[in-house]
Every structure is written in C-alpha cells, then in structure tokens.
N, CA, C and O atoms as CSV, one atom per row, in Angstrom:
chain,resi,resn,atom,element,x,y,z
A,1,MET,N,N,-7.196,-0.538,7.800
A,1,MET,CA,C,-6.539,-0.208,9.024
A,1,MET,C,C,-5.517,0.884,8.737
A,1,MET,O,O,-4.662,0.712,7.867
A,2,LYS,N,N,-5.587,1.972,9.430
A,2,LYS,CA,C,-4.628,3.067,9.304
A,2,LYS,C,C,-3.498,2.824,10.276
A,2,LYS,O,O,-3.730,2.559,11.456
A,3,ILE,N,N,-2.280,2.912,9.787
A,3,ILE,CA,C,-1.103,2.698,10.619
A,3,ILE,C,C,-0.496,4.053,10.972
A,3,ILE,O,O,-0.280,4.892,10.097
A,4,HIS,N,N,-0.224,4.258,12.247
A,4,HIS,CA,C,0.427,5.491,12.699
A,4,HIS,C,C,1.874,5.164,13.027
A,4,HIS,O,O,2.174,4.647,14.103
A,5,GLY,N,N,2.760,5.466,12.105
A,5,GLY,CA,C,4.167,5.152,12.295
A,5,GLY,C,C,4.896,6.262,13.029
A,5,GLY,O,O,4.309,7.268,13.427
A,6,GLY,N,N,6.183,6.050,13.195
A,6,GLY,CA,C,7.020,7.074,13.767
A,6,GLY,C,C,7.103,7.075,15.280
A,6,GLY,O,O,7.692,7.990,15.856
A,7,ASP,N,N,6.537,6.084,15.939
A,7,ASP,CA,C,6.658,6.023,17.389
A,7,ASP,C,C,7.369,4.721,17.781
A,7,ASP,O,O,7.800,3.957,16.917
A,8,ASP,N,N,7.482,4.489,19.045
A,8,ASP,CA,C,8.194,3.307,19.527
A,8,ASP,C,C,7.412,2.011,19.342
A,8,ASP,O,O,7.954,0.933,19.588
A,9,TYR,N,N,6.165,2.088,18.918
A,9,TYR,CA,C,5.318,0.908,18.828
A,9,TYR,C,C,5.149,0.378,17.416
A,9,TYR,O,O,4.566,-0.690,17.232
A,10,GLN,N,N,5.631,1.079,16.435
A,10,GLN,CA,C,5.414,0.692,15.041
A,10,GLN,C,C,6.747,0.473,14.344
A,10,GLN,O,O,7.642,1.315,14.423
A,11,GLU,N,N,6.875,-0.647,13.667
A,11,GLU,CA,C,8.071,-0.937,12.898
A,11,GLU,C,C,8.189,0.031,11.728
A,11,GLU,O,O,7.200,0.307,11.049
A,12,ASN,N,N,9.377,0.542,11.491
A,12,ASN,CA,C,9.606,1.453,10.374
A,12,ASN,C,C,9.373,0.742,9.047
A,12,ASN,O,O,9.703,-0.433,8.893
A,13,GLY,N,N,8.802,1.466,8.096
A,13,GLY,CA,C,8.638,0.955,6.743
A,13,GLY,C,C,7.276,0.390,6.428
A,13,GLY,O,O,6.950,0.211,5.255
A,14,ILE,N,N,6.467,0.103,7.432
A,14,ILE,CA,C,5.146,-0.470,7.171
A,14,ILE,C,C,4.244,0.606,6.577
A,14,ILE,O,O,4.246,1.755,7.019
A,15,SER,N,N,3.478,0.211,5.575
A,15,SER,CA,C,2.617,1.156,4.860
A,15,SER,C,C,1.586,1.809,5.766
A,15,SER,O,O,1.247,1.284,6.827
A,16,ASP,N,N,1.092,2.966,5.327
A,16,ASP,CA,C,0.118,3.743,6.092
A,16,ASP,C,C,-1.227,3.047,6.226
A,16,ASP,O,O,-1.879,3.140,7.266
A,17,ILE,N,N,-1.638,2.357,5.185
A,17,ILE,CA,C,-2.945,1.704,5.173
A,17,ILE,C,C,-2.747,0.236,4.812
A,17,ILE,O,O,-2.153,-0.087,3.783
A,18,LEU,N,N,-3.251,-0.647,5.667
A,18,LEU,CA,C,-3.201,-2.083,5.426
A,18,LEU,C,C,-4.622,-2.604,5.464
A,18,LEU,O,O,-5.433,-2.162,6.277
A,19,GLY,N,N,-4.922,-3.547,4.581
A,19,GLY,CA,C,-6.265,-4.083,4.603
A,19,GLY,C,C,-6.394,-5.384,3.854
A,19,GLY,O,O,-5.462,-5.852,3.199
A,20,CYS,N,N,-7.565,-5.949,3.969
A,20,CYS,CA,C,-7.930,-7.143,3.228
A,20,CYS,C,C,-9.106,-6.756,2.345
A,20,CYS,O,O,-10.148,-6.324,2.839
A,21,TYR,N,N,-8.936,-6.914,1.031
A,21,TYR,CA,C,-9.951,-6.505,0.062
A,21,TYR,C,C,-10.312,-7.719,-0.786
A,21,TYR,O,O,-9.488,-8.202,-1.563
A,22,HIS,N,N,-11.520,-8.204,-0.643
A,22,HIS,CA,C,-11.967,-9.409,-1.342
A,22,HIS,C,C,-10.977,-10.556,-1.155
A,22,HIS,O,O,-10.660,-11.287,-2.093
A,23,GLY,N,N,-10.497,-10.695,0.087
A,23,GLY,CA,C,-9.608,-11.791,0.420
A,23,GLY,C,C,-8.162,-11.589,0.033
A,23,GLY,O,O,-7.355,-12.510,0.165
A,24,ARG,N,N,-7.814,-10.406,-0.442
A,24,ARG,CA,C,-6.434,-10.112,-0.845
A,24,ARG,C,C,-5.838,-9.051,0.076
A,24,ARG,O,O,-6.519,-8.105,0.474
A,25,PHE,N,N,-4.559,-9.221,0.408
A,25,PHE,CA,C,-3.859,-8.250,1.237
A,25,PHE,C,C,-3.517,-7.022,0.404
A,25,PHE,O,O,-3.030,-7.140,-0.721
A,26,VAL,N,N,-3.774,-5.846,0.962
A,26,VAL,CA,C,-3.517,-4.581,0.274
A,26,VAL,C,C,-2.717,-3.668,1.207
A,26,VAL,O,O,-3.046,-3.517,2.384
A,27,ALA,N,N,-1.658,-3.063,0.655
A,27,ALA,CA,C,-0.849,-2.091,1.392
A,27,ALA,C,C,-0.767,-0.814,0.574
A,27,ALA,O,O,-0.438,-0.848,-0.612
A,28,ILE,N,N,-1.066,0.312,1.209
A,28,ILE,CA,C,-1.050,1.601,0.519
A,28,ILE,C,C,-0.195,2.571,1.319
A,28,ILE,O,O,-0.411,2.781,2.513
A,29,GLU,N,N,0.769,3.150,0.645
A,29,GLU,CA,C,1.619,4.182,1.231
A,29,GLU,C,C,1.109,5.524,0.710
A,29,GLU,O,O,1.171,5.788,-0.491
A,30,ALA,N,N,0.608,6.367,1.603
A,30,ALA,CA,C,0.060,7.669,1.221
A,30,ALA,C,C,1.133,8.738,1.376
A,30,ALA,O,O,1.782,8.841,2.417
A,31,LYS,N,N,1.306,9.522,0.335
A,31,LYS,CA,C,2.320,10.582,0.338
A,31,LYS,C,C,1.690,11.910,-0.079
A,31,LYS,O,O,0.722,11.951,-0.838
A,32,GLN,N,N,2.262,12.977,0.434
A,32,GLN,CA,C,1.910,14.304,-0.059
A,32,GLN,C,C,2.433,14.411,-1.488
A,32,GLN,O,O,3.394,13.722,-1.830
A,33,PRO,N,N,1.834,15.250,-2.333
A,33,PRO,CA,C,2.346,15.408,-3.701
A,33,PRO,C,C,3.849,15.693,-3.701
A,33,PRO,O,O,4.330,16.593,-3.013
A,34,GLY,N,N,4.562,14.914,-4.477
A,34,GLY,CA,C,6.009,15.059,-4.575
A,34,GLY,C,C,6.776,14.342,-3.485
A,34,GLY,O,O,8.007,14.323,-3.504
A,35,GLY,N,N,6.065,13.746,-2.527
A,35,GLY,CA,C,6.725,13.030,-1.433
A,35,GLY,C,C,7.364,11.743,-1.929
A,35,GLY,O,O,6.919,11.164,-2.920
A,36,LYS,N,N,8.385,11.306,-1.255
A,36,LYS,CA,C,9.117,10.103,-1.638
A,36,LYS,C,C,9.011,9.045,-0.543
A,36,LYS,O,O,9.049,9.356,0.647
A,37,ALA,N,N,8.878,7.811,-0.961
A,37,ALA,CA,C,8.886,6.698,-0.025
A,37,ALA,C,C,10.325,6.422,0.409
A,37,ALA,O,O,11.260,6.577,-0.377
A,38,SER,N,N,10.488,6.018,1.647
A,38,SER,CA,C,11.811,5.669,2.162
A,38,SER,C,C,12.215,4.303,1.608
A,38,SER,O,O,11.366,3.553,1.126
A,39,PRO,N,N,13.499,3.982,1.675
A,39,PRO,CA,C,13.935,2.641,1.246
A,39,PRO,C,C,13.213,1.521,1.995
A,39,PRO,O,O,12.887,0.501,1.388
A,40,LEU,N,N,12.956,1.680,3.279
A,40,LEU,CA,C,12.229,0.654,4.029
A,40,LEU,C,C,10.783,0.523,3.560
A,40,LEU,O,O,10.247,-0.583,3.500
A,41,GLN,N,N,10.157,1.638,3.230
A,41,GLN,CA,C,8.787,1.589,2.714
A,41,GLN,C,C,8.748,0.896,1.360
A,41,GLN,O,O,7.855,0.091,1.094
A,42,LEU,N,N,9.713,1.207,0.508
A,42,LEU,CA,C,9.780,0.554,-0.804
A,42,LEU,C,C,9.996,-0.950,-0.652
A,42,LEU,O,O,9.395,-1.738,-1.382
A,43,LEU,N,N,10.840,-1.348,0.280
A,43,LEU,CA,C,11.091,-2.765,0.524
A,43,LEU,C,C,9.821,-3.458,1.016
A,43,LEU,O,O,9.515,-4.568,0.581
A,44,PHE,N,N,9.083,-2.816,1.913
A,44,PHE,CA,C,7.839,-3.392,2.405
A,44,PHE,C,C,6.857,-3.607,1.257
A,44,PHE,O,O,6.259,-4.677,1.147
A,45,LEU,N,N,6.686,-2.597,0.399
A,45,LEU,CA,C,5.765,-2.718,-0.733
A,45,LEU,C,C,6.208,-3.833,-1.683
A,45,LEU,O,O,5.378,-4.584,-2.193
A,46,LYS,N,N,7.504,-3.935,-1.916
A,46,LYS,CA,C,8.041,-4.997,-2.772
A,46,LYS,C,C,7.740,-6.369,-2.177
A,46,LYS,O,O,7.345,-7.287,-2.895
A,47,ASP,N,N,7.926,-6.507,-0.869
A,47,ASP,CA,C,7.654,-7.774,-0.195
A,47,ASP,C,C,6.177,-8.146,-0.274
A,47,ASP,O,O,5.844,-9.319,-0.448
A,48,VAL,N,N,5.295,-7.168,-0.148
A,48,VAL,CA,C,3.860,-7.428,-0.260
A,48,VAL,C,C,3.548,-7.981,-1.652
A,48,VAL,O,O,2.840,-8.980,-1.782
A,49,LYS,N,N,4.071,-7.337,-2.678
A,49,LYS,CA,C,3.832,-7.802,-4.054
A,49,LYS,C,C,4.407,-9.196,-4.276
A,49,LYS,O,O,3.768,-10.048,-4.894
A,50,LYS,N,N,5.613,-9.425,-3.770
A,50,LYS,CA,C,6.266,-10.726,-3.922
A,50,LYS,C,C,5.438,-11.837,-3.276
A,50,LYS,O,O,5.429,-12.968,-3.762
A,51,ALA,N,N,4.752,-11.518,-2.194
A,51,ALA,CA,C,3.922,-12.493,-1.484
A,51,ALA,C,C,2.533,-12.652,-2.098
A,51,ALA,O,O,1.725,-13.435,-1.599
A,52,GLY,N,N,2.245,-11.916,-3.177
A,52,GLY,CA,C,0.955,-12.043,-3.847
A,52,GLY,C,C,-0.070,-11.001,-3.463
A,52,GLY,O,O,-1.217,-11.069,-3.904
A,53,GLY,N,N,0.322,-10.041,-2.652
A,53,GLY,CA,C,-0.580,-8.953,-2.289
A,53,GLY,C,C,-0.510,-7.819,-3.292
A,53,GLY,O,O,0.202,-7.895,-4.293
A,54,PHE,N,N,-1.251,-6.780,-3.010
A,54,PHE,CA,C,-1.289,-5.588,-3.862
A,54,PHE,C,C,-0.734,-4.415,-3.071
A,54,PHE,O,O,-1.055,-4.249,-1.894
A,55,ALA,N,N,0.097,-3.601,-3.712
A,55,ALA,CA,C,0.741,-2.501,-3.015
A,55,ALA,C,C,0.901,-1.307,-3.942
A,55,ALA,O,O,1.100,-1.462,-5.147
A,56,ALA,N,N,0.810,-0.107,-3.362
A,56,ALA,CA,C,0.955,1.108,-4.161
A,56,ALA,C,C,1.336,2.290,-3.288
A,56,ALA,O,O,1.117,2.303,-2.077
A,57,ILE,N,N,1.909,3.275,-3.945
A,57,ILE,CA,C,2.135,4.592,-3.362
A,57,ILE,C,C,1.156,5.525,-4.048
A,57,ILE,O,O,1.116,5.583,-5.277
A,58,VAL,N,N,0.373,6.249,-3.283
A,58,VAL,CA,C,-0.599,7.173,-3.865
A,58,VAL,C,C,-0.423,8.558,-3.270
A,58,VAL,O,O,-0.051,8.711,-2.107
A,59,GLU,N,N,-0.700,9.569,-4.096
A,59,GLU,CA,C,-0.601,10.960,-3.649
A,59,GLU,C,C,-1.953,11.644,-3.547
A,59,GLU,O,O,-2.054,12.729,-2.975
A,60,ASN,N,N,-2.998,11.023,-4.094
A,60,ASN,CA,C,-4.307,11.670,-4.086
A,60,ASN,C,C,-5.394,10.616,-4.287
A,60,ASN,O,O,-5.103,9.446,-4.539
A,61,MET,N,N,-6.631,11.043,-4.173
A,61,MET,CA,C,-7.760,10.122,-4.302
A,61,MET,C,C,-7.868,9.529,-5.696
A,61,MET,O,O,-8.270,8.375,-5.842
A,62,THR,N,N,-7.520,10.291,-6.718
A,62,THR,CA,C,-7.572,9.767,-8.083
A,62,THR,C,C,-6.649,8.558,-8.222
A,62,THR,O,O,-7.040,7.539,-8.791
A,63,GLU,N,N,-5.426,8.670,-7.703
A,63,GLU,CA,C,-4.483,7.558,-7.765
A,63,GLU,C,C,-4.976,6.373,-6.937
A,63,GLU,O,O,-4.780,5.221,-7.325
A,64,LEU,N,N,-5.607,6.645,-5.812
A,64,LEU,CA,C,-6.147,5.578,-4.988
A,64,LEU,C,C,-7.254,4.827,-5.726
A,64,LEU,O,O,-7.277,3.597,-5.731
A,65,VAL,N,N,-8.162,5.563,-6.344
A,65,VAL,CA,C,-9.257,4.929,-7.088
A,65,VAL,C,C,-8.699,4.115,-8.251
A,65,VAL,O,O,-9.169,3.005,-8.502
A,66,GLU,N,N,-7.708,4.644,-8.966
A,66,GLU,CA,C,-7.093,3.914,-10.081
A,66,GLU,C,C,-6.448,2.619,-9.585
A,66,GLU,O,O,-6.585,1.571,-10.218
A,67,PHE,N,N,-5.743,2.693,-8.449
A,67,PHE,CA,C,-5.115,1.500,-7.886
A,67,PHE,C,C,-6.164,0.452,-7.542
A,67,PHE,O,O,-6.017,-0.716,-7.901
A,68,MET,N,N,-7.219,0.860,-6.849
A,68,MET,CA,C,-8.244,-0.095,-6.451
A,68,MET,C,C,-8.993,-0.663,-7.660
A,68,MET,O,O,-9.371,-1.835,-7.649
A,69,ASP,N,N,-9.214,0.142,-8.698
A,69,ASP,CA,C,-9.811,-0.368,-9.939
A,69,ASP,C,C,-8.912,-1.432,-10.560
A,69,ASP,O,O,-9.394,-2.444,-11.068
A,70,ASN,N,N,-7.596,-1.194,-10.513
A,70,ASN,CA,C,-6.639,-2.162,-11.040
A,70,ASN,C,C,-6.671,-3.457,-10.226
A,70,ASN,O,O,-6.600,-4.551,-10.787
A,71,VAL,N,N,-6.778,-3.330,-8.912
A,71,VAL,CA,C,-6.897,-4.515,-8.063
A,71,VAL,C,C,-8.149,-5.292,-8.444
A,71,VAL,O,O,-8.105,-6.515,-8.577
A,72,ASP,N,N,-9.261,-4.594,-8.620
A,72,ASP,CA,C,-10.510,-5.256,-9.028
A,72,ASP,C,C,-10.337,-6.014,-10.336
A,72,ASP,O,O,-10.785,-7.154,-10.453
A,73,ARG,N,N,-9.693,-5.395,-11.320
A,73,ARG,CA,C,-9.493,-6.042,-12.615
A,73,ARG,C,C,-8.629,-7.301,-12.459
A,73,ARG,O,O,-8.937,-8.337,-13.047
A,74,LYS,N,N,-7.572,-7.217,-11.685
A,74,LYS,CA,C,-6.680,-8.374,-11.516
A,74,LYS,C,C,-7.357,-9.500,-10.750
A,74,LYS,O,O,-7.143,-10.669,-11.070
A,75,ILE,N,N,-8.153,-9.183,-9.765
A,75,ILE,CA,C,-8.854,-10.217,-9.008
A,75,ILE,C,C,-9.832,-10.956,-9.908
A,75,ILE,O,O,-9.944,-12.179,-9.829
A,76,LYS,N,N,-10.536,-10.232,-10.756
A,76,LYS,CA,C,-11.528,-10.855,-11.637
A,76,LYS,C,C,-10.877,-11.771,-12.660
A,76,LYS,O,O,-11.520,-12.705,-13.139
A,77,ARG,N,N,-9.606,-11.525,-13.011
A,77,ARG,CA,C,-8.905,-12.380,-13.987
A,77,ARG,C,C,-8.416,-13.677,-13.363
A,77,ARG,O,O,-8.123,-14.628,-14.087
A,78,ARG,N,N,-8.320,-13.741,-12.052
A,78,ARG,CA,C,-7.774,-14.934,-11.385
A,78,ARG,C,C,-8.798,-16.010,-11.240
A,78,ARG,O,O,-8.501,-17.077,-10.702
C-alpha cells in the first residue's frame, strides 16, 4: 500500500509504503538520495520494529532488495 502523506487525511510520520509480507508487517520510508527522515518518521519506524515488524529507509531499488532479502532471512530463522 502506497501512502500519500502531506494532506489533511494522513497522519504525519507514517511510512510511504506499508504492507504485509508473509504475515509480517513491513514499513518502508522511501527517500531521494541524501534525503533525511523526519523525527516523526524515525519514531514510526522505531515503533514498527518494537512491535515485531520490519522497517527501513531506502534510497534506491538496490537498498529495497537488500532490505527484503534481509526480511526473508529473518523470517526463515523464526
């Protein structure tokens, strides 16, 4: 699910991409190269991890693939 933030209908800080992957909650914050996550975005990602989900900030497809490969590895170990 792609989240379109910045309007009156979306809470600030929620990641750009939210999903369920093999039964696990995943939150991905997509940034342009060199872009920085806001404090609210960082807090959201921290909360997702604390709750047992997977969260990341990615700047490109390579980072996205690496993150998802890491999620796959962690799921298989559980």
